[in-house]
N, C-alpha and C positions, 0 to 999 in steps of 0.2 A: 068873514068866516069865523064860525064859533070854534073855540078850542075843544078838542076831544079829550085832551089830557095834558100832562106836564110836557110831553114832547113837543106839542104844538106851541105851548107857551115859550119854551126854550128857543124854538125855531124863530118865533116872532121877535124875541129879544135879540138873537144873534143877527137877524136881518136888519133890525132897526139900528143897531150899533155899528154895523159894517163888518163884524167879525166873520160873518158867513162868506163874504167875498174874499177875505184874507185866507180863510181855511180852504176854500175851493181853489184859489190861485196857488197856494202852497202844495196842495195834493196833486194838482195837475203838473206843477213844476217838478215834483219828486216822482211823478208817475205812480202814485199810490192812491188807491180808491179811498174816498173820504168816509163812506159808510154812514153819512148823516141821516139819510132816509131810514135806514135800518134801525139806528138808535132812536130816532123820533117815533117810529112805530112801536118799538119795545117799551119806551117810556110811557107812551099813551096806553099800552096794554097794562103796564104795572101800576100806573097812577092815573086812572081815568077821572074825568070830571063827572060830577053827579049833579045833574040839573033837576030842579023840582018844578 
C-alpha cells in the first residue's frame, strides 16, 4: 500500500514497532476511544505525499 501522507507513515511505524497494539490495548482497558484513524486522516490531509 502506498502512503498517502504522513499519517500513513506514522501508522506503519507504530504497527511495525508494536506500539499500535499497546495503544489499542490501553484504550480498550480504559474504555476510552483511541482516535487513531481520525488522527491518521487529519495528518494525511495536512501533510500529503506528492508523487511525480
